[in-house]
C-alpha positions, -999 to 999 in steps of 0.1 A, spaced: -756 -810 658 -732 -796 633 -763 -791 609 -780 -769 637 -749 -749 641 -747 -743 604 -785 -732 604 -779 -709 633 -748 -694 615 -768 -688 584 -796 -671 603 -771 -647 617 -757 -639 584 -792 -633 569 -800 -611 598 -768 -590 590 -778 -587 555 -813 -576 564 -802 -550 588 -776 -536 562 -806 -535 535 -826 -515 561 -798 -490 568 -791 -486 529 -829 -479 524 -830 -452 551 -799 -436 535 -813 -437 499 -849 -426 507 -841 -398 532 -862 -410 560 -867 -389 589 -835 -377 607 -816 -397 581 -788 -384 559 -794 -387 521 -765 -396 498 -767 -381 463 -742 -394 437 -739 -370 407 -727 -376 372 -693 -364 357 -693 -337 331 -673 -319 306 -675 -289 284 -650 -273 258 -647 -237 252 -622 -213 234 -587 -228 243 -601 -245 274 -616 -278 285 -639 -279 317 -643 -313 336 -661 -322 369 -655 -355 385 -663 -374 416 -691 -350 426 -717 -361 454 -738 -344 481 -750 -355 516 -781 -340 526 -792 -335 563 -821 -319 582 -809 -284 598 -800 -287 634 -824 -255 637 -854 -281 631 -877 -252 621 -888 -268 587 -873 -241 567 -836 -252 570 -815 -279 557 -777 -286 552 -758 -301 524 -722 -313 523 -708 -313 488 -677 -328 473 -661 -328 439 -632 -319 416 -633 -291 391 -606 -292 365 -596 -268 338 -571 -275 309 -562 -242 295 -543 -239 262 -539 -201 258 -542 -172 282 -523 -140 289 -502 -140 320 -521 -113 337 -515 -97 370 -537 -106 401 -553 -75 415 -576 -70 445 -604 -95 446 -634 -73 441 -660 -101 442 -688 -107 418 -706 -77 401 -741 -89 412 -753 -89 376 -777 -117 365 -757 -146 350 -723 -136 364 -721 -169 383 -700 -152 409 -669 -149 387 -645 -121 387 -613 -119 367 -596 -91 388 -568 -88 364 -561 -126 358 -578 -154 341 -595 -176 368 -612 -210 375 -641 -207 398 -666 -234 413 -695 -234 434 -732 -241 437 -764 -225 425 -791 -228 452 -827 -220 446 -860 -221 467 -893 -231 451 -877 -224 415 -863 -244 387 -827 -240 383 -826 -255 347 -799 -238 324 -827 -220 304 -840 -203 338 -803 -193 347 -798 -177 312 -831 -160 314 -817 -141 344 -836 -156 375 -802 -154 392 -806 -117 399 -804 -122 437 -766 -131 434 -747 -137 466 -710 -143 470 -708 -161 503 -669 -161 502 -672 -195 520 -640 -214 529 -636 -252 530 -629 -249 568 -665 -235 577 -701 -236 569 -715 -213 543 -749 -198 552 -775 -190 526 -808 -175 533 -834 -179 505 -870 -167 500 -895 -184 476 -883 -179 441 -848 -169 449 -818 -182 434 -782 -176 448 -746 -185 435 -725 -198 464 -688 -199 455 -668 -228 471 -634 -219 459 -613 -204 430 -579 -205 415 -561 -179 394 -547 -190 361 -514 -171 352 -502 -193 324 -515 -221 303 -517 -256 320 -538 -279 340 -556 -264 369 -580 -281 396 -600 -271 425 -610 -301 448 -633 -298 476 -645 -325 503 -677 -320 524 -680 -283 520 -710 -274 541 -739 -252 529 -766 -243 553 -799 -231 537 -823 -212 560 -856 -194 552 -868 -218 525 -900 -234 536 -907 -250 504 -885 -274 481 -849 -264 474 -827 -274 447 -790 -270 440 -766 -275 411 -728 -272 407 -713 -247 384 -677 -243 373 -665 -211 353 -633 -203 335 -627 -168 325 -598 -160 300 -589 -123 300 -572 -104 271 -580 -94 236 -599 -127 230 -619 -127 262 -640 -157 268 -661 -173 296 -669 -210 296 -694 -224 322 -701 -262 330 -731 -269 350 -738 -300 371 -769 -320 375 -797 -304 395 -806 -323 427 -832 -318 454 -821 -305 490 -856 -315 503 
């Protein structure tokens, strides 16, 4: 009798294990109406008097509530870090936003050095580094999203837009970081495949102006 109880207990444990495996499979393969978790690698890049690092980045992708086949939602998380050795103090002026020029990456010094981070989102176009440097980012859009709300992005085929998540002014040398958790980006208008990748930019003002950009790994948004 004790042997039967042991067998039944083992069957229950095996059943729980199978259920967990099925749930994990749905999460990883992006089955219908299931969220897809995308872990992303850390990265680092050095520039003139600055080192950029990105850690803990991941994305959670969901179908859009609009259910029109042309929308999807992604929640992104990560930590962008800048270690700055040299910078003028500067004076923070009005935030005039991005210039809209290809390759500007949504950054603007507005009188002070700055750390800026966000995501490049593309519809039916590769967003590899060579494509970005070639200027396919001509349709630049500073959404000005805050961590407390959703950032809406309308994309047509072949379009690429830069979506700023957050920024921090750099007024003296030191260690600076921008951490974001489940920042929501909603993409609409893209009936084909969509991709995204993180960017982090540090601009150092002054006589020895420099701009250092760290890109993340591209990932599919469905």
